[in-house]
Structures are given as C-alpha cells and as structure tokens.
N, C-alpha and C positions, 0 to 999 in steps of 0.2 A: 389454459392460453392457448386453446388448439387456432390453428392457423387454417387456409385454405387448401394447403396441400397436405394436409393429415389424412393420413388410410388407416384401416383395421390392421393393417400389417405390423405384427410385434416385432420391434426392430430388435436388434442381439446389441449388448450392452455390455460394460465391464461388471454393472452391477446395478441393483434395480434401483430404481427412484423411489426412496422411500414414502409410504401413505398411512395416516392416522388421523387421529384427531386430539391429543394430549400436550405433544412438545414437540419440537425438531431443532437440530442443532447440527451445522456443519463448518468443518475448519480445516487448516491445514496440516493437523496432527491429532493423532485417534486420541490422544490425552487431553487434548483441551476439549474434544467433542464429546467425549465420556464424561469429563468433568460438568461441562454444560448442561449436558442430559440429566447428571446425577441432582444436580440443582434444584431443575426443573421437576424431579421426580419427588423430591423434598420440599415442595412447595413453592420454592422461587419463581420469580417469573423471568422473565429473558434478559432484565439488565441485572439483574444477581447471577444468574447465568453465565452470560457475556462476560459480567465481569473477573469471575470465576476463572471461566477458560483463559480469559487474556494473561491473567497472572499465570496461569500453569505454561502458555505459550513462552513465556519468558524462561523457564526454567527445560524445557523441552526443545525449543527453537533457538537457543542462545545466540546463533550466527544470523538469525533473520530478524530479530526485535528483541528488544531489552528494557530496561526500567528505565535506561536513560534516553530513551528515545521517545515516540511521537504517534499520535493517533488520528484518525480522519473517522467518522461513522455517521451514518446517517440513520435514523430513527422514526419511529412513528409510537405513539402509545395507545392502547387499548381507550382512553378517554378523549384522544383530539389525534385522527387520521392523520393530520395536516404533518408531511416530512420536515424533518429538522437537522442539520447536521450542529454534530458536534467538534468542537474545533479544539483538538487537542494539539495540535501542531506549534509548538512551543516558536518564541522570537529570535532575534537575534540581541547577543547580548549588548550590554551600553557600552562596550568597551570593540565590539565588533565593528570599525569603521571602514571602509575602503583605505584609508591613508594611514590606516594600522598595517592593514596586507601589504599595502604596497613599499611601507617602511621598512616590512621584513622580508623583504626582496620577491616577492610572490606576485604572479601576473593572475592566477586562480586562486582561489578556495581551495585548499587542499581534499585530498577525498578519505585521509584518514588523519587521526591526529585531533588531541581536544581543542585547537584553533577554530576549527569546524564547525564545535558543537551549536548548537540552538540550545534555549533552553529547554529542559526536558517537560513534553506538554501529557506523557502520557499518564504515568502513576497517578496524577493531580487530576486529569479529566476524567479517569473510572474510578475515582472516588469520591469526585462531584457527581458523577452521573449515580452511582450505589445510590449516595444520599439523597438524590433527588426524586430518584424513579424508583430503585431497587424496595426491596424490603427488608433483607437482611441485615445484620449486624456484621462489622467486617471481621472479627476471627472467623467466622463461620464461613466467610467468602473465600480468605485466603490460605484456611486449613489446606487447600488440596495443594497450592505452588508451596505451603511449608514443607507437605510430607516429601512432597518429589525434588524440591532442594535437598532434603534433609536427607531422604534415602537414595535418590538417584533416579536418575531415566537413561534409558538405551539409547546408545549415541546413533542417531541415523547416519547413514551412508555422507551424504552430504556434509554433515556436520564433521564427519572425520575429514575428508578430504578438505574441507576448510582451515582444520585446525594444521593440516600437514602442508598448505600452503605456507602460513603463516609462522609457522614454529619458526624460522630463523629471525624473522622480527623480533617475535616475543622474545626467543633466547637473548638476542643481542641487544635491543632497543626497547622492549618492555617486558621488566622482569615479572611485576605485581601480575601480568595475563599468563606467562610462563607458569608461575605459581598455584593458579587459582585453576589452568586449565589442561598442565602438564604436571601434574604433583608428582608423576613418578620419574619425570627427566624424559617422557618420549612422548607421541601424539596415540590419543587413547583409539583402539582400532573399533571399527563399523562393530554397534549392537554391544560393545563394553558399556556398563553402567559406569557414571561420571554424579558426583555429587555436588552441592555449590552450598555448603552449610554458612558459607559467611552470609550468601543471599537470604536463606533462611533465618539467620537472625536477624539481619534487616528488617523481613518480614513481621518476625516477632517485636519487634521494638518498637515497628511503626502500630502493630498491635497493644501493647501496652501503652502506645501514649494516646488513644484512644478513651480517655475519661470525660467523663460530665453526663450530665441527664440524660436526654433523647436521644435515640440510635443517630439522628441525624447530627446531633452536638458531638457526639462523640466522633463519628466521621471527620469533623471541623477540626475537632483535637488531631487526628492523626494528619490530617491535611497542613497542620500547622507545622509536624513535626518535621514533613515534608520541606515543605518550602520556605521556612526558616528556622529549624533546627538541625538534627545532626545531620539531615542527610547534607542539605543545602550547603552546611559548612564543611564536611566532609569532600565534598567536591570541589567546591572552590578552593581549598587548601592543596587539593592532588593536583588540579589541572594547572594550576599556577608553576608547576613544576616542567623547567622544559624538557621535552622529549621528541621521540623521530614521528614527523609526519612523511604522509606519500610523497611530498615534494622532495625527499630525501636530506632534507634538512631538519634541527631541531627547533621547535618553537615553545612559547608556553601559550596556554590557553588565557584567555579573557575573560572566562565566564566567572563571576561573583557570588556570594551567597545573597545579596541583594537582587540580583537578575531572577533569581527563583521565586523572590516575594514579587514581582513584577508580574509574573504570568497568572493569567486568571481564566481559566474553561470557561466557555459558553458555548449558549446554543444559537443558531443563525438560522432565519430561512433557506429552504433548499432553492437551488437553482433546476427548472424544471424545462420539458419539452417534450410534445407527441410524436409517437413516430409507429404506425399502423394500429390506432386508438389505443394506444397506451401510452399512459405517462410515466418518464424516466427522472429522476430525481437525484441530484449531483451536487456535491460541494462548487462554492466559487471560485472566484477567477484566481485565488490563491494556491487551488489546487489544479490539477488538468482536468477536473471532472468536467468542466462544459466541452473538452476536446470532444467526447463521447456523444453530447448533445449536438454539437455539430455537424459530427458525423453521418449520426442517422439524420438531421436535417436534411443534409445533401442527398443522402441517398434515398429519403422519401419523394426525390423527385425520380426516381430511376421506377420501372416495375420488376416485379419479383425474379423476371428471367435473370434481368442485368446485374444481379444481388446475389444471386446463387455460389453462397461459398464452397460448393462442391466442383465447380465450373473455372475455368481458366479466366472468361468473362467476369466471371461474379466476384473471383481474388483481385482482379485487377482493378473493376470499378472502386472494390471496398477500400483498397491499398492507395489510390489516387484519392479519394474523400480524407483519409487519413491524412495524407501529408499535406493537404489544402489546410484541416484543423492543426494541425501540429504547425505549422509554419504562423497560422495565427496564434496560437499560443504561445511562439517567441516573440511575436512582434507586441499583444496585447496583455498579455497575463500578468499578473503580479497582486501583490499585498495593497489594492487601491483603497482611498475613502470609500462607505458604502455607496455614497452619490456616484460618484464616479463611474466605481464597479458595476453598478444596476444600468447605468448607461452603455456601457461597452458590451455588457452581456446582452442586455436588450437589442443591441444593433447587431452582433455576433449572429444571432437567432433569428432575426428579421426574414420572413419568408424571400421579400424581394431580394436579399442579401445572399441567403441560402441558393436562391434557384439560380443567381449569377453564378456564382460558385459550383454548384453542380455545372453549369456550363463549359467549365476549363476541364471537364474530364474527356480528356477524348481516347482515342483508340491504341496512341502509344503513351508508354511510361513516360513522365517528364522527370527530368533531372532539375529542376529549378528551384529555387525557394521562392515561393507564391505566398506572400502572406496580402491580405485583400485592403479595400480602402473603405474605412467606416468613418472617416471623416475625424480619422485621430493620426497623428504622424507616425506609422509601424516602425517600431525598432529593427534591424538586422542584426542579429547576432553573430560573433566571428563564425566562417563557415571553415573549419579545419576537418579534413580526411583524417581516419585511424592513419594513413601512409606517414601522415605528419606529425603525428604525435604519439604516444605512448600507444602501444598495439592494443585491443581488448582481446581477453581470452574468452573465448567458450561462445557459446548461444543461449546456453541455457541457465538454471539458478543453480545452487549460487555461484555468481561470476567473481572471483576474488582476486587481485593481485597478490604477490608476493609482499607489497607494500602494505597491505591492508586495504587497497582501495576495493570498495565495493559496488557491482551494478547490481540495481533491481532486488535487492535482497529483502523479504518482506515475509508477513502471516498475513491470515485472515481467519476471520469467523462469525458466522451467523445465526441468529435464534430467532424462532419467535416461539409462543406459549399458547395456550387453550384460551387466553385472556383476547389474544389479537396485539398485544406486544409484540412488535419487530424492531430488530436490528441489525444493519451490517457493518462491519467496524473492521478500520484494515489497522492494525498497529504494526509500527515498525522503529527502525533505525536503533541506536544504542549497542549495535552487531557487537560481539565480543572481538571482532576485527577492526573494530572502528576509531578507536582508541585505548590507551593502557587501562587496565582495570581498576576500578579505585580502590584498594586494598582493602579498606574498613568496610565495606558496602556490598562485593561480591557482582560489580557491574560496571560497563564502561558510559562513559558519553557518547551520543550519535553524531553523526557529519551533516545534517542536513541544510548545513550554509553551504554546501559544495554544489547547491542548486541555485546560487547568487551569482550574478557578476560582478566584476570589480570594476563596473563603468557604470557613471551616475545617469546616463541617460536610459539605460536600460528599466522597464515596467518590475524586472524581479531582480532590481539591485540589491546590494548587501547596504545594509542601513540600520541604525540600534532600534530595537522594539519594532521591527518590521517582520512579517513571518515570513521564511522563505517561499518558494513558492513548491510545492509538495508533490510529488507522482503519486501518493497515496490518493485513492481514487473509489469509494465503496459506492453502490448503488442501490438505490429504491425504489420499486414499480409500484405502479398504482393505476386499477381500474375504476374508474367514476367516483374518483377521488377515496378509493378506500386501500390502502394497500396490499398486494395480492406476491411481491417475492423481494426479497432481499439476496444480494449477489455481490460476488468481488473476487479479486484475483490477485496474487503478488507478481511483480513482474516489471518494476521500473516503471519506465516510458512504456514498457507493454499492456500494462494493468487495462486502459482502456480498449485498446487494440483486440483483445482478448474477450473483453465483455460484450462488444460490440460483435463480435463471431455469435455470440453465444445469443444475445439480443434477436439478431435478424435470424438466425436458426428458429426461435420459440417464436418471435414475434410475425415473421412474414411467412413460416415453411412449417409453421407447425410442432418440430419438434419436442418429445419431452425432454426435461430436466436434465436426467444422466445424460443422454442420446446427445445432447446438444455438447454439454461436457468434453464427451469421448470424443466428437467429432475432429478432423485434421484440423491444425489450428496453424497460423500464421501469425508472420507480423513484418512491419520494414522497420529501418535504421535512416530513413531519409529526413531526418531534421536533428539539429543538435542537440546531444545527449544531456539528460539532465544531470547527469553523474561526471566527473571531474575524470578525463581532463577536456569534456564538453565535445567530440568528437560528431562527426555526422557521413554517412555513406550514400549521397543523394540519388542511387539507381537500386539501393538493396532491396532484398526481399528474402525473408528466409521462412521454408516451408516445409512442414514435416512431410518423411517420405510418404507415409499415406493417403496425402493429396493424390498421388498417382505421378506416372512417368506424362500422360497427355496433360494433365493439369500445367506441370511442371516445361514442358516443351511449347507450350499453347503461351506462356506468360513471359520467355524467354524470345519467342515470336515478336511479343508487345512492347519489349524492350528491359523489360527488369533483368537487372540481374541475380539470379536467382542461386541460393544457398539450400541445400537440402538438409535438413536437418535430423536426428533421431525421429523414430516412427512415434514415439511418444514424447516428445521434451520441450513442448512449449504449452507454460500454462497451468496453474493450480487452484481452478476454479472450482467457489463452492457455492450453494444455493440453501436456501428455505423459501415454502410458496405457504400459502393462505387463499383459500376461495371465500370471500366474506361472505357469499352466501350461504354455504353450508357450512363452515368452518372445517371443513378438511385443510391439512397440514401435508406438506411435501418435503423432501430434502433431497439433495444430493452433490458428491464430491468427487473431486479429479483423482484418477487412476493413477497419472503419472509420477512418479517418485516413491509410489506406494507407502502415502505418510495420510494423506487426506481421508479422512473420513467424514460421514455425516451417520446420525445416531437419530433415533425418536421415534413414538409410538402414536 
C-alpha cells in the first residue's frame, strides 16, 4: 500500500515488518501469536488459528479480556472476499431495565460489578465461527489454552499492577477473586507464573460436552453446555449474590441462565467507506466503528500536507475531525433496528455531510460539543468534566481504579492464511477486575452495560435485549474488492483514533506497517467517555513525547490543552497484510509494553 510520499530510504523501526507467503499472525501477547501460528503450521486455517489464540488470550491477558466478555471481528473468507462482521457483543439481560437501576439508587450503570454485565458473547461467538468457517475439532483448538491455564503463564507487569490496584477490593469484598488470583495471600509479582486450574477444568468440561456426529454437531453440543448447561447455571447462581460495585454499594446482578440462551452469534454486512483509494470496513452503529469512517471521510477533504501526523497542523486537523465524529457517535449511535441504522449510516457518510462537517475545522481547537444535522433529533449526553466526577487515573493501559472500574482494557488478534482467509478480532470484557470471579468457572463477568445511558431518550440507552454500544472496533481493508489488511488495537475510546493514525500514515504517506505502528501517537478525550463515570475533557489532547517540542508548542498555540505522555505510551496496534495479486503476506505488531508480537513465514 505504497503512497505518493514513499522513498527508497529504509526507515528505522523497532522490529521488521514480517514478510512471507504461508501465514501471518499478530496479537497483543506473544503466546497468542505463537499459538495462532502453530495452528497454521499444523494445517489449520485463519479461523482455527484466531479461535485458538483468542482462548489463550483469556489466560495470558485476563485483565484485558475473559470468557465472560465480548467480541467484535471483521473477516473475509477465501471463497467470498466481502467483509462481514461477527457480532459477538452480548445484549442486556431481561432484568436490566432503567427502572431497576434507578430503584437501586444508581444514576449510572456501575463500572464494576455483575449488575453491569451484558450476556457474555465471546465464547459462544468463537465456537460458532469455528463450526461455520474453521476446520479443527474443539479439543485441538482449546488444547493450547488448557495447557497455559493448567501450567501457568508469566505475569506481565501490567497484570501485576492491576492486581495490586484491586487487592483491597478483592480481599475485602470479592473473596472468590482473591482466592483465584492471590492464592498465596499476596499479589503475584511481575514475571511470576500464575495458573488458573479452575478455568482449565471449565474448558475440559466444554470439550467433553462436544458429543455427536459431525465436527459441527460436536461444537453445537459444546455451545449448548455453555448457553443452557453448567456455565449459564453457575453464572446465574453466583451473580445473584449481592456484592460490592464501583458505586461503593452492594447489588445483585440480574443476569439469568435464560439470558444466556437468548444470545445468538451472527454475521452482519460491514459498513464501509473509501479513503485514498482503499475501502475501510467496520462494524455498524452498535460499535464505534463508523467513527473511523466518518473521520476518514472528513480528512479526505484535506490535502496530505494538512493531515500529516508528524506536524502540529496535521495533529490539529486529525484531532478536530475526531471530535466531530465522536460528537456524532454520542448523538446518533446505538443498537438501532437495521433499516434505521442503514439510513443513519448513509447520512453520516454522505459526501455532502462530510464536506459540511470538514468545513467546521478551523485554525483553533474547538471546545464545543458539535453533533451534526442529519434530519434525526440528536442526543446530547450529560457533559461532565473529570473535575466534577471521579478522577481518572493515568492515560495508558490498563487504567483501573481501586474500585475495579476499568477504562479501555482490551486485546486484539489478526490472522491471514495462505488461502486468503483473513480476520481482525477484538475480544474484551470479562476482565478479572470487572466483577467477582465465579468460583466454579474461573472467570468473571464483563461490565459492557456501563456504556449505556439511564436515559430513555439516548440512542445507546439501557434496554433489555439491546446490545450496548461497544468500543470494540477491528478493521479490514480492501483494494478493488479484495482484502489486503486486518488491523486493530485495544484502547477503549482511543481504538479508532490510533487506527486512524495508522491509516493516514500508510494510505496517504506510504509508511510501511511497522513504521506506522512505531510512529508517535496521540488522542483526544473531548467527548463523553464510554466508561463509567462518563466524563469528558473538551480541550484535551494527549501526545507521546516523541512527537517533539515543536509539535507540542504548535498545538498549544492552536488552543489545545496538551498533556505529554511517555515516549512509548499509546496504542497496542497490530496488523496482517496480503497482496491479492502475488499472495505475499506481511505482519507487524506494537512494541509498546513489550507484549505484542507478530509471527509468520
């Protein structure tokens, strides 16, 4: 994907962009990447590999995702290159009504505790994908995760910090979590080995439930054990016990075994937009994916010089475009019925609307909440600054409060195989710090409902059966109808901001994948956060130190309240690529945090 500004100079990168022709994997943890590549080496396809890697992520990054969480993926098969979205985002339980939360004395959905749990969608969705598009039997796929859960994984420094943060919460209020993660009565140290034999037993029970005739039939049997059997029953029984939430009060969850059975994984058409000759495919309005498409559509009205992320002018233009797209996210995004969602997306991505919105980007940073006019009444959420609410700790990942409240903790995996199957997947939720561990299962429920509003007028309101508007936002790129790249990053509200920088650098400026990932990153918080307590910072801009003093000074002159973060502090992006003409494959992964890796040949 060379651009007009590419030169013959070999750039300095932290790692090489991998190149080969057999298969490529990239993820946020080396064990998941190695697992996925192992599956490819043994004859599995991209969907077998991604599923195996994803279950390993449950064990290797339990503070960033878990079996009780959710999943969004964009994929294309070798037989059909049309991009589709695997909607593994669970819905609100039947008992999760606005009236119930208000009766509990809450004005927000808490950021930690089972009351905020959507129906877990990740495991059932991975199993469905494996049955529909994979080739391996489930015991082969889960063998990797079972091994690591039984024999242990090294505690990455971030996990040690998260556990230290929530130690008092676990010890005082969540004894099942304390027993699981601090069995020796202390926080595990970085690089120590931790095991989760309870989760290993859960996975073995799921494998044993897979009886029947064909491979697909056996996986369906396993799905029944998850949806209507021992998993659903154990979750419902434990979640019904009152426990401490991030609100500082005790509540029982409302999720039941019947809610598990209500969830059905599905494939949906991707939403797409063009930028510099490349098609960008994303999930719909129930995600934040269209934010990336809107921002790209606005930036397409500027020449390259005005959107160069290495300059103050470029950072300013990109940031202002993000603010406008994010304002529309709050005003219009949510789990709408398909016909209405299609109409809203069409209006948001209409060239005339994009041109009008691009015209609002001036020479000075805006501090206004500026949603657009698409003929639909916009929703304006509560605009509360951090000074008026619970203060936010930190700017990197993971960001966890002592109450278990979490902002933006996620993981990611990309895989492409030699046949041309490609998937970009962002599993998240079910963090070990999100709610007490279910003692019979070895994992916690997620808290995705914190992204809903307790306001009936909000398009992303809490309502039984509705998906919460998720931040999970993987990406697939296509040239002339053929998939050429799968990418994504953790980061909550920052996911599409950091991917935007990658796309501008590769599609407009011709940087290679690793070079674009390594380049200095930035993001704004000038919109209500998707995470409890839903605050915003209208003039904020967080820039990595490596952007340089001249860029920072130029941004401050333009009115941005710039916070300079560590030189390697933002984003955990990974990518795999494929040239449809030659079959050449590539991969790159983020060096930040010394965790993400690409593998392939």
